[in-house]
PAPA-607976 format. One record per atom (N, C-alpha, C, O, CB): residue in three letters; x negated, y negated, z negated. Coordinates in steps of 0.1 Angstrom, whole numbers, plus 5000, padded with zeros to 4 digits. Glycine has a CB too. Layout:
BEGIN
ALAXYZ...
//
This chain:
BEGIN
MET480844355227MET480644495230MET480544575217MET481044685216MET479444515239GLY479744525208GLY479544595195GLY480844625188GLY481044725182GLY478644515186LEU481844535189LEU483144545182LEU483844665189LEU484544745182LEU483944415182ASN483844665202ASN484544775209ASN483944915206ASN484745005204ASN484444745224ARG482644925205ARG482045055201ARG482445095187ARG482745205185ARG480545045203GLY482444995178GLY482845025164GLY484345075164GLY484645165156GLY482744905156MET485145015171MET486545065172MET486645205177MET487445285172MET487444965180GLN485845235187GLN485945365193GLN485445465183GLN485945575182GLN485045365206ARG484345435176ARG483845535166ARG484845555155ARG485145665151ARG482545475160ARG485445445150ARG486445455140ARG487645535145ARG488145625137ARG486945315136ASP488145515157ASP489245595162ASP488845745163ASP489645825160ASP489645535176LEU487645765168LEU487145905169LEU487145965155LEU487546085154LEU485845905176LEU486645895146LEU486545955132LEU487945985126LEU488046085120LEU485745855123GLN488845895129GLN490245915124GLN490846045131GLN491546125124GLN491145795127VAL490546055143VAL491146175151VAL490446305145VAL491146405143VAL490846165166LEU489146305143LEU488446415138LEU488946455124LEU489146575121LEU486946395138VAL489046355115VAL489546385101VAL490946425101VAL491346525094VAL489346255092GLY491846365109GLY493246405110GLY493346545116GLY494146625111GLY494046305118GLY492646575126GLY492746705132GLY492146815123GLY492746925123GLY491946705145GLY491146785116GLY490546875107GLY491546905095GLY491647025091GLY489246825101ALA492146805090ALA493146825079ALA494346905085ALA494846995078ALA493646685074PHE494746875097PHE495846955103PHE495447105105PHE496247185101PHE496246895116ALA494247125109ALA493847265111ALA493647335098ALA494047455097ALA492447265118LEU493247265088LEU493047325074LEU494447365069LEU494647475063LEU492347235065LEU495447275070LEU496747305065LEU497347425073LEU498047505067LEU497647185066GLY497147425086GLY497647535094GLY497047675089GLY497747775088GLY497447515108PHE495747675087PHE495047795083PHE495547835069PHE495847955067PHE493547765082LEU495747745060LEU496247775047LEU497647835047LEU498047925040LEU496147655037GLY498447775056GLY499847815058GLY499847965063GLY500648045058GLY500547725067LEU499047995073LEU498948125078LEU498548225068LEU499048335067LEU498048135090ARG497548195060ARG497048285049ARG498048305039ARG498148415034ARG495748225043THR498848205035THR499948215026THR501048305031THR501548395024THR500548085022ALA501448285044ALA502448365050ALA502048515051ALA502848605050ALA502748315064GLU500748545052GLU500248675053GLU500548755041GLU500848875042GLU498748675055HIS500648695029HIS500948765017HIS502448795015HIS502748885008HIS500548675005PHE503248725023PHE504748745021PHE505248835032PHE506348895031PHE505448615022LEU504548855043LEU505048935054LEU504549075052LEU503449095048LEU504548885068PRO505449175054PRO505049315051PRO504049365062PRO504149335073PRO506249405051ARG503049435057ARG502049495066ARG502649625071ARG503349695064ARG500649515059PRO502249665083PRO502749795088PRO502049905080PRO500949895076PRO502449805103PRO502850015078PRO502250125071PRO501150195078PRO501050195091PRO503350225067ARG500150245071ARG499150325077ARG499650465078ARG500450515070ARG497750325068LYS499250535088LYS499750675090LYS498550775088LYS497450755094LYS500350695104ILE498850875081ILE497850985078ILE498351115083ILE499451155080ILE497450995063LEU497551185091LEU497951315096LEU497351425087LEU496151425083LEU497451335110ILE498251515082ILE497851625074ILE498151755083ILE499351775086ILE498551635060LYS497151825086LYS497351945095LYS498152045088LYS498152065076LYS495951995099GLU498852125096GLU499752225091GLU499052325081GLU499552365071GLU500352305103LYS497852355085LYS497052455077LYS496652395063LYS496352465054LYS495752495084ASP496752265062ASP496352195049ASP497552165040ASP497452105029ASP495652065052LEU498752195045LEU499952175037LEU500052265025LEU499552385026LEU501252185046PRO500652225014PRO500652315002PRO501652435005PRO502652425012PRO501052234990LEU501352544998LEU502252654998LEU503352634989LEU503352544981LEU501452784994PRO504452714990PRO505652694980PRO505152694966PRO504352784962PRO506652804983GLY505652604958GLY505352594944GLY504052524941GLY503552534930GLY505352724938ARG503352474951ARG502052414950ARG502052264952ARG503052204958ARG501052474959VAL500952194948VAL500852054950VAL499552024957VAL498452084954VAL500851974936LYS499551934967LYS498251894974LYS498051754969LYS498951664970LYS498351904990VAL496851724964VAL496551584960VAL495551524970VAL494451574972VAL495851594945GLY496051414976GLY495251334985GLY494751214978GLY495051194966GLY496051304998GLU493951134985GLU493451014979GLU494550914975GLU494450854964GLU492450944988GLU495550904983GLU496650814980GLU498050874979GLU499050804978GLU496650704992TYR498051004979TYR499451074979TYR499351204972TYR498351264970TYR499851084994PHE500551254969PHE500851384964PHE501751444974PHE502751384979PHE501451394950LEU501551574978LEU502451654986LEU502951764977LEU502051844972LEU501851705000VAL504251784975VAL504751884967VAL505651974975VAL506551924981VAL505551824954ARG505352104975ARG506252194982ARG507052274971ARG506452344963ARG505552294992ALA508352254971ALA509152324961ALA509252474964ALA508852514975ALA510652264961ALA509652544954ALA509752694956ALA510652724968ALA510452834974ALA510352754943ASP511652644971ASP512552664982ASP511952624996ASP512552645006ASP513952594980GLY510752574996GLY510052545008GLY510052395012GLY509352355021GLY510552625019ARG510952315005ARG511052175009ARG509852095005ARG509252114994ARG512352115003LEU509452005013LEU508351915010LEU508751785005LEU509751725009LEU507451895023ARG508051724995ARG508251594991ARG506851524990ARG505851584988ARG508851594976ALA506851394993ALA505651314993ALA505751194984ALA506851124985ALA505251275008PHE504751174976PHE504751054966PHE503450984967PHE502451034970PHE505051104952SER503550854964SER502350774963SER501750804950SER502350834940SER502750614964ARG500450794949ARG499650814937ARG499550684929ARG499050684918ARG498250864940ARG500150574934ARG500150444926ARG501250454916ARG502450474919ARG500350324936CYS500950424903CYS501950424893CYS502850304895CYS502350194897CYS501250424879PRO504150324893PRO505050214895PRO504950104883PRO505550004884PRO506550264895HIS504250134873HIS504050044862HIS503149934866HIS503549814867HIS503550114849LEU501849964867LEU500849864871LEU499949904883LEU498949834886LEU499949834859GLY500250014889GLY499550054901GLY498250134899GLY497450154908GLY499149934908CYS498050184887CYS496950274885CYS497050404893CYS498150434897CYS496750314870THR496050474895THR496050604903THR496550714894THR495850744884THR494650634909VAL497650774897VAL498250884889VAL497551014892VAL497051034904VAL499750894892ASN497351104882ASN496751234884ASN497751344883ASN498851324877ASN495651254873TYR497351454888TYR498151574887TYR497551664877TYR496351694877TYR498351654901ILE498451714867ILE497951804856ILE498551934859ILE499751964855ILE498351744842PRO497852034866PRO498452154870PRO498952244859PRO500052304860PRO497452234878ASP498252254847ASP498652344837ASP499952294830ASP500652374823ASP497552354826ARG500252164831ARG501452114825ARG502552084836ARG503652054833ARG501251984817GLU502152104849GLU502952084860GLU503651944859GLU504951934860GLU504052194861LEU502851844858LEU503351704858LEU502351604864LEU501151644865LEU503751664844PHE502751484867PHE501951384871PHE501751284859PHE502751254852PHE502551304884LEU500551244857LEU500251164845LEU499351034849LEU498351054856LEU499451244834CYS499850924845CYS499050804847CYS498050784836CYS498450784824CYS499950674848PRO496750784839PRO495750774829PRO495650634821PRO495050624810PRO494350804834CYS496250534827CYS496150394822CYS497050384809CYS496550334799CYS496450294832HIS498250414811HIS499250394800HIS500150514797HIS501150504790HIS500150274803GLN499750634802GLN500350764799GLN501750774804GLN502550854798GLN500350774784SER502150704815SER503450734821SER503350874827SER502350914832SER503850634832ARG504550954825ARG504551084830ARG505751104840ARG506751044838ARG504651184818PHE505551194850PHE506551214860PHE506551364863PHE505551434862PHE506151134873THR507751404867THR507951544871THR507451574885THR507051474892THR509451594870LEU507451694889LEU507051734903LEU507951684913LEU507651684925LEU506851884904THR509151634909THR510151574918THR509951424919THR510651354926THR511551614914GLY508951374911GLY508651234911GLY509451154901GLY509251034899GLY508851174924ALA510351224893ALA511251154884ALA510451114871ALA509451184867ALA512351254879TYR510850994866TYR510150944854TYR510551034842TYR511651074840TYR510650794852ILE509551054833ILE509751134821ILE509551034809ILE510551024801ILE508851254820ALA508450974808ALA508150894796ALA507050794800ALA506350804810ALA507750974784GLY506850694791GLY505850594793GLY506350454796GLY507550444797GLY504850634803PRO505550364799PRO505950224802PRO506550204816PRO507250104818PRO504850134800ALA506350294825ALA506950284838ALA508450294837ALA508950364828ALA506450394848LYS509150214845LYS510650214844LYS511350294854LYS512550294855LYS511050064844ARG510550354863ARG511150434874ARG510250544878ARG509150554872ARG511450344886GLY510650634887GLY509850744891GLY508850694902GLY508650584905GLY510750844898LEU508050794906LEU507050774916LEU507650724929LEU508750764932LEU506150894918TYR506950644937TYR507350604950TYR507350714960TYR506350774962TYR506550484955ALA508450744966ALA508550844976ALA507950794989ALA508150674992ALA510050894979LEU507250874996LEU506650835009LEU507450895021LEU507851005020LEU505150875010ARG507550825031ARG508150875043ARG507150965050ARG505950945050ARG508650755053PHE507651065057PHE506851155065PHE507651215076PHE508851215076PHE506251265056GLU506951255086GLU507551315098GLU506751435102GLU505451435102GLU507551205110ARG507451545106ARG506751665111ARG506451645126ARG507351605133ARG507551785108THR505251675130THR504951675144THR504251805147THR504051885139THR503951555147ARG503951825160ARG503251945164ARG501851955158ARG501352065155ARG503051955179ALA501251845155ALA499951845149ALA499951865134ALA498951905128ALA499251705152GLY501051845128GLY501151865113GLY502151765107GLY503251735113GLY499751845106LEU501851705096LEU502751615089LEU502051475090LEU500951455087LEU502951655074VAL502851375094VAL502351235094VAL503051165082VAL504251135082VAL502751165108LEU502151125073LEU502651045061LEU502450895064LEU501450855070LEU501751085049GLU503450815059GLU503350675060GLU502950615046GLU503650635037GLU504650605065ILE501750555046ILE501250485034ILE501550335035ILE501050275044ILE499750515031PRO502450285026PRO502750135027PRO501450055027PRO500450085020PRO503650095016GLY501449945034GLY500349855036GLY500049765024GLY499149685025GLY500449775047
//
């Protein structure tokens, strides 16, 4: 009888260790896949009354909204395309400036100078009855 109980314990231990290892590998696989799958964008509502006037810029926590003199709106991410620092708006020079490495961008988001190799990331937006809905990438 003692031998039979020992075999049962050993078998149970093997199942527990094997199952635990399988669960750990599955968990790690899911966590790894999470980094490669795109996250859905967050949506931010900007009420009509808070939109910039022509020739003006609205600075949000994660975005710039620029209304050109002709009335067209453009939206840009505040993340610098170089290393992701938060870009600032310099009103007296009418440009966007990254404080980390001094990349500069026009009000159309175009690259002017600095280590960034491209312009600011344009953000998608949609007009609704409530205002403007901006999509911030996840």
